[in-house]
N, C-alpha and C positions, 0 to 999 in steps of 0.2 A: 504494500500500500504506500502510495506517495504521500508524504507528510510535509509539515512545515519546515522550510529550510532554516528559518530563524531558530525554532525550537530545537531542531536537531543540531544546529551549530552550537547552541548553548550547552546542550547535552554533551557534545564532543569536548567542549572546553572543560566542563565540570568533571567528566570521567577522566580526561587527560591531565587534570590538575595543572592546566596551563602549559603542558608539554607540547601541545599542538597549537600552531598559529591560528588565531580566530578566523582569519580569512581563508585559511586552508580547510578549517572545519566546515565553513559555509560552502566552499567549492566541493568538498567531499560529499556533502549532502546532495548538492545539485547533481554531481556525478552519479550518486546512488539512484536518484530519481530517473535520470536518463537511462541507466542500465536496467532498472526495473521496468520502465516503459518499453524498452527494446525487447526484453524477455517476454513481456506480456503480448507484444505485437507479433512475436516470432514463433511462440510455442503455445501449445494448449495449456489451459489453466491448471490442469492436474499435474503438470510438470514443473510448476513454479516453486514447489517445495519438495526438495529431495529428488529432483529430476533434471532433465536436460535444460529446462528454463532456468532453474536455480543455478546450475553450473555456469551457464552463459552469464547470468546476472553477476555472480561473484567475479568471474574472470574479467568481464567488461568493466565493472565498477573499479576494480583495482588497476586495470589498464588506463582508464580515464584519469584516475587519481594520480597515477605515476606520470602521465603526460602533463597534468595541470599543476601538481604541487610537488612532484619529485618522488622518487622511490622511497626514501626514508620516511617522509611524512605520510605517504600512502600506507606504508607498513604500520606505522604507529596508529593511524586512524582505524585501519582494518582490524588490527590486533585488539585495540580497545573495544571495538564493536563486538568481536567474538568473545573476549574475556568477560564482558558484561552481559552476554546473552546466555544465561545459565538455565533457561527453561527447557531446552531440548537435550536429547541424549548426547553423550560425548562423541559418539560416532559421527553425528552431524557436524559438530564443531571441527573435528579432524578433517572431514571432507571440505568444509568451507575454508579452513586454513590452507589446505593444499591448493584449492582452486584460486584462492586469493593470491598465493605466491606465483602461480602460473600466470595470472593476470598481470602482476607487476612485471614479470619477465616480458610478457607481450607488450606492455606499455613502454618498457625500456627499449625495445627493438622497433617499435612502430613510430613513424614520423607523423601520422595523422590518426584521428579518432576512427575514421572509416577503415583504415588498415587494421587497427586494433580490433575493431568489431568483427571484421572478416576473419582474422586470425583466431579469435575466441570461438567464433562459429565453427571454424575448421577443427578446432580442438574438441568441440562437442561432437562433431560428426565422426572424427577418428577415434573417439574414446580416450583421448589424452587427458581430458578433464575427468575427475571422478564424478560419475553421474548418479551415484546413490551411496548412502552410508554403508560401510562394511563393518562387520563384527570385529571389535577390538580385543575381546577377552574370550579365550577358550578355556574350558574347565575340563581337566582330565582326572579321572578317578582310577587309581590302581587298586583293584580289589585285594590282590594278594598282599600288598603292603599296607593296606588300610590307611591310605593317605590321600589327601586331596591336593592337587597341584594346579595352580592357576598360571597360565601362560599368557602374557600380554603380547599381542601381535601388533607391532609398531609398523607404520608405513615409512618408507624411506623417501623423503623429499626434503629439500632445503627450505628452511624458514628464516 
């Protein structure tokens, strides 16, 4: 849902404890609105949460922020957003962080927003972006040893 740029800009400042420039916060919110609208116009509604539309939105938002405010500020804003979005499962957060990082890479390599959008769409089509959450924890029970072992399955990507 597209919200108020001013309110989200203030929220960015508050959550970032003034680590993010106020103008960059406002630009980041505008970029989020553009990316959300692009995803809504390009993919079915059922894919906008944990689907191809969601993957495009995260990639394109971070690409746009990287182009408009720089990679470091884009990472700060996106990480603040994910760190303070605690209502969903951890698997969703990991997926979003991965797609955000890919988006910042796209933004670093793209000269225009159009090229960034095309590259993110290509990453959706090729499956390079993570398109759905993956299980992070596997539980293995060894009956003969009467022990329970929890194995965390981490994804390998640069953050």
